Each structure stands twice: as C-alpha cells, then as structure tokens.
N, C-alpha and C positions, 0 to 999 in steps of 0.2 A: 503494498500500501506507499503511496506516494505520504510523504511526510511535509507538512506545513512548511515555509522555508522561515528563516530567522531574519530579523532586523540586525543588517549587518552589523561589526561592530564599530566600525566610521561612523552610524545613524544612529549605535542606540544611545550613546549620552544627551545627543541633543536634543534627540526625541524625547528621554526621559525627563528633559527639565523644560518641555513645551506640553504637557497632560499627555506626553507617547505619541503625539503628532509626528505623521512623518509622509514621504508624498511621493508618488510614483514617480516622479522625476528623478528624485534622489537613490531611488529604489532602483531603477533601471542603469543606473550613471554607477550603483555598485555592482552592476553584476545580476542583480534577482530581475528575472525574465518577467515578461507582461502573464505569459501560461501562469507561470506560479502564482504571481498575485491574484488575476483572475481566481485561481483555485481556492488560494486561501481567503479569501471572498466569501468563493460558496460554500466553504465551508465551516463558516463564521469564523473562523480565527481571525480575521481581521475584517476589520466595519470599515464601507467605505463614508466619508461626513459627507466629502462634499466631489463633484468631480477630479480626482487627481490628490485626492488628501485621504487617507488612512489614518487607523489606528487600532492597537491590539483590542480583540475583544476583552481580554483584561484588564487591559489600563482603561477603559471605556465601563467596565464596572464599578472600577476602583473610584473612578471620577463621578460618576453618579451616584454611590455610597456616601460618597464626603461634600455631595452638596457644590460641586465647582463644575458642573456643565454651561451654564454660561459663558465662564472660562474658555472652556473647550472648544464652544460653539464660535467665540470671538477667537479665537485663535485661526479654526477651521476657514472663517471667512474673509480673515487677513492673509495668510497662507494664500487661498486662490485667486485675491486679486492683487497682490501685489504690487501693490500702491505705494512706494515710501513716501509722498506727500500724504497719504491719509493715515489718522491715528483713531483711536480708539474714544469714544465722548459719549455724554449724557448718562442713560441711565447703565450702559456697561460699564462708561469709567466708573461710573460710584460704584457697582460691585466691585471691579478689579480692586479699588481704594478700600471695600470693605464697607462703606456707609449703608444707613437706612436707604431702601428703597420701599414706595407704595407699592402695594399688592395688584392694582391696575398697571404697572408698565408691562410694556410688551414682551415678548421673548426676542424679539429682532434684534438682531446685532446692529446698535448705532456706532456712525464715523463721521469726521470731518474731514471735509478736504479741502484746501485753498484754491483749489483749480477748477472743481467739476462738481457737480451732484448728478447723484446715482442712485435707483433701487435693484433691490434684487431679491432673490428668494431667499426670506431672513435676514435681511440686512437693511438699514437705511444709509444713504451718506448723504450728509448735509454740505454746502457750499459753504464755507465761512471761512475769516481770517485768523490765521494760527499762527500769532506769533513763537520766536523761539524760546521764550520765557514760558511759554505756559503748555508747553508738550516737552513730557521729559519720558523715563521708561520704567517701568515696574515688574519687576521679576519678565515672564517671557513678552508684557506685552507693552507696546507704545499706546500713550494713552496723553490724553489734557490733564496738567494739574491739577492736586485737589481742587484748587480756587476757582480756576475755570470750570471745572466739571461740575460745582456746586452754583454757579452762577448761570450755568448753562441751563440746570434743570431746574432750577429756580425759576425760571422763564417761561415753564410749562406744568411744574407740578402745581401739587396744592399748597396752601400756605403753609400748614401742618407737615407735610412732607419736606419741604422746602427747608424750613427752620431747622427739621429734626437733624438733614441732611447737614446743613454748617454747623449747628451745636457740635455733631461727631468730629468733621470736619476740626475744628478749635479745638476741642475736647483732646483728641488726641496727636494735636501739635503738627495736625499735615497741612495746617495753613494758619496765617493770620490777619487779625483785621486789616492788616496794612496791604496785606495783597489784595484781598476781598476788593477792599476800596482801587486799588488799582483796575482790578479787570474791569469793575462797573464802570470806570471812568474811560475805559478803550469802546466798552459797547453802547453810549451814551444812546445811540441812537435805532440801536437793535432793538427790533419789536419782542414785547414782554420785558424788557429789562426793567421797568418801574414795579412791575412783582419779584424782583429779583432783587432791587433797592429795600423795599418793606420786608423783604425775609432778613436780609442782612442785618436791617436796623431791627430785627426783632430775637435774634441770636443772640446768645448768651454765652456759650463755650463749659458751661458746668453740668448741662443735662445730663446725663446718663444712658438714656434710653429714649427712644421715641415717647413712650409712654410719660416721661419728666416732660418733654417739651411742649406735649400737648397739652398737660395738664398746667403748664404754668400758661400758655397761651389762656385757656378755659379761666384761670382765678383771673386773668387780667380781664376778659372779655366780660364777667362777673362782677368787677371794681369790687373784685376783694383786693385788699393789702398785698403789695409784692414779701415774696414769702425772700428769706435768705437760700439761696441752693448749696448741697453739699456742705453741711456741717456736722462737724465732729464731734461727740460726745463722751468726755472724759469723767470717770469716777476710780478714785484713789492710785491717780497715775496709769492707771491702763483703759485705753480706747475699748470703749462698749459698742458702739456703732457708729456710722454714719447716715445721718438723715438725708431724704433727700429736699425737703424744705425746711425751714425753722422760723416761728415766728417768735424773737427773744423776751418781747415783753410777755407772752402769755405762757413759753414755754413749752409750745404746739409744735410738733413734730409733723410734718406732712410725708407721709409713705406711698408713693405709686407703684403699687402690689401688680405686678406680671407673674404667671406661672412656669416660666422659665426655671426661675433659680430654685423652686421647687422640684422639679422636676427632674432638675439635670445640677444640684448643688456644686458648689465650686469645693476646691481642694479635696478632691474624692469621697466626701460626707453623702451620705444615703438621704434621700428625703426627710422619714423620720428624724434622722439626727438635724438637720437644717430645721424643721419645724421646731425639734425642741430647744435649741438654739434661738432661735427668732424668742418664744416663750420667754425662757429664761432671762434673756436680754432687755425684754419689755419689761418683764416683772420687776427687775430691778430700778429702771429708771423711771417708771410709772410711781413707784415708793418714793422715788426721789422729787416729785410732781410733777414730772412729767406727761404732756398725755396727748398721744397718739389720733389724728386723722387717716385713716387710710383710702386709698383712690382707686379704684378699678376702670378698667376701660367701660365698663358700661357707665358709671359715673359722668362719663366726659361725653360720651354720646347722649343726642336726644334730649330731654328734659332736664336739667342741671339742678333743678330746684332744691333737691333734697342736700345736694353737694351744698351749695350756696350756703342754706341757714345751718347746717351742722358747722360748715366753718365758722358763720359768722358765730353761731351759739359758742364757739369754743373759744374763741376771740376774746369775748366779753367777758372772760373772766381771767384773773390776774395771775402769773405763774408766783411758785415761790420767793416770800422775801430774801432767805437763807437761802441758797445754791449750795448741794453737796456736790456739783457736777460743775462742770467747763466746758466751755461751748466752744470750737476753733473754727472757724467759715473757711474752709480750702480755694484756695486759688484757683480761678480759669486755669484750664487747659493743662489741670494734674489727673492723670486716668487712676482711676481706681481699680485697685486688683484685691479688695478683700471680698465682694460679689460678682456674679457671674452678671446681675443683672438680667433682660428680657430683650436687649439691645438687640443683638446681630452685630454689633458695633465692632465689637474685635477684631482684629484684624482677620482677613481671610486664610485661608490655607493656601501654602503655596502651592506653584505652577508645575511641582515633582512629582511623578509618580513613579511606582516599584520600586521598592526597596533592591539596591545591588547586591547581585550573589556572585559572589569571585568565580571567574571559570564559566561563566553562563550568562545569557541573553534572557530579556524579560519575558519573552515572548516561550508558550510551551512548543516544544518540537515535535511532538505526536499524533 
C-alpha cells in the first residue's frame, strides 16, 4: 500500500511556525510529486484549505481544538493572495492581537491594501492608506498595529464592543493614548471616524473584561457616580481581593461576574475551590464593613432599574469610620494575574503546531 508523503524537512519547521500551512508549489519544489499530493488529500492525510494551500489533518485538528482557526484561515488567504502590500486588519487583526470581538463578526478574513480593493471567497480587502508605523509583524502574521486595529474596528463596531477592544489594548500595553490620538488625527476625514473618537474618549484602560467595560458604560448611562476601577483590598498586610469597582465613601465593591472564572479557575484550582476561596474572602471583607454589589450580564441588558436601585441604595449607606483594611487603586495598563476573568483578552495561543520529535516529522507516514 502506498504511504502518504511526509513534509520534507526543509519545509517542516517553517510550516510548523505557520499553523502547519504548506503550499503545493513548495512541496513540488522540494520533490513531492503532484500525484503524491493528490493521493494524500484523497486519503485525508492532508487537507486543502485553498487552491495550492494545504495543512496536515493532524495539524488542522490541533488548530481547531485550540481555537486558532481564524489564524489558520488568515494564513491560508495571505498565502494564496501573495500580496506583500496587503496586511491583515479589522476583526482579523483584533483576533491576532488577542482582543475581544463581538459575536456578530463574520468569519471572513479582513485585509487592508493601499493600492486596491478586492473581495474573494471568505475574504475582503479594503483599499486604504497604510503608513509604515501602522503596520507590524506578530508571529506569522503581517498585521495593522494594535492602535490602527482598534481605531479601524471602532468605526463600525457597536459602542460597547469598540470601547472593550480599546480597553483591552490599553490594559495590556499594546498601545497608548498617544498612539491612538496619532491614528485618529491621520484619519480625521475617514468615514465612521467620529464613532472611533467617541470610543477612545470612553476608554479607561483598567477594565479587565468586556463585562467590566459594559458595566462602566451602563453605570454612566444610569447617571450613577463613577467608581474607581481595579482597587486592591489589603487586610493585615495581605492582599485579599482586587475588586472591579470601588466606591470609597460607602466602602462598596462592584463585582462584574462572569462564569468563566468558576468554570475554568486560575492556577489549577477546581471550580469548588474557587467558589470556596471567593466565599471565604467575601466573608472576611464583609466582617470589616465592606459591602458588595455583584453584576452579571443579564443586569446590564434591557431593563436596568433593579441594578440602578440596588447601587443607589447601597451608596446611601456610609462605610465604616474605622477601617481595618487598605484600599490601593491599581494604575491603568497593569495586567492582573490573580484572576482569569471572563475576557478572552489574554494573549492568544501562538501560531506553532506539533511538538517537535527528534528524528521524525509531524505527519503520519502510514
């Protein structure tokens, strides 16, 4: 029985660093015949992503398992187009930077090219200027900078989605307020730029999840006093908790709760251990006069009267006069490491597949 061809060693390592993507042209140049390639595709050993672009079935399965399919599609499109002037942009660039994206974004790969507009199967290329300092390389991807990416997306995304992406970029130090202002100034006459200007003005750079950004905007819309984001609460020289929002006068903590940190707790803790830890810390802080308002996504959608009344009722009560705890606000741009949050804002998985095996290639031979 014929054996499926392996990726030649000269192509193995470069392909591994590009989510396993190889091209028919490279394979044939390395001595793999078209008949061998066709046979491997028929047998399912290799999968044809686009004309002339292949990936091993095992690598594709790993990419799917680790949630990196948008990156694979982006690499397949850029490899097929082979246009050095085109760079990944928009929602695709947001994924590459690990920024939150609205669920409504399409799976189409988005690109920007300063010379032409084109549309193809599963991709859209926009014609727009691309100054050199707004283009960079991140892993295997040539992409718009984080500043250019969030300004581009803010021109068309909803307010919450746009501000959440900017918050995330600022929090992780991917860009600065100065860089954002520079991109905005260059695009002063671009359609949709007033939306981006408003989104940048609303960004804070301390929200650690989409839910926190949404909550901050809803609190402002309800006319509630602004809280201080990301405040450390210390007791007896120990950091007990970092609360999402803090009202100092009332010693009121606002917690924007998603389910991810309980489903997938940090540092190897089980969900039960995470819940127990949360309860113990909460009991300690309540015993010192700190009160909590927990906000979930449902509280921010539709009618918000209950949330408004609860927060105002809590703010009407003074905090303890004698405080046996310290309140330490965190600076903007400081990434929190003691919680996973429910963000999707942590750096994306890299663009490497397949653990190297000495003396072997990453494709099955049988």
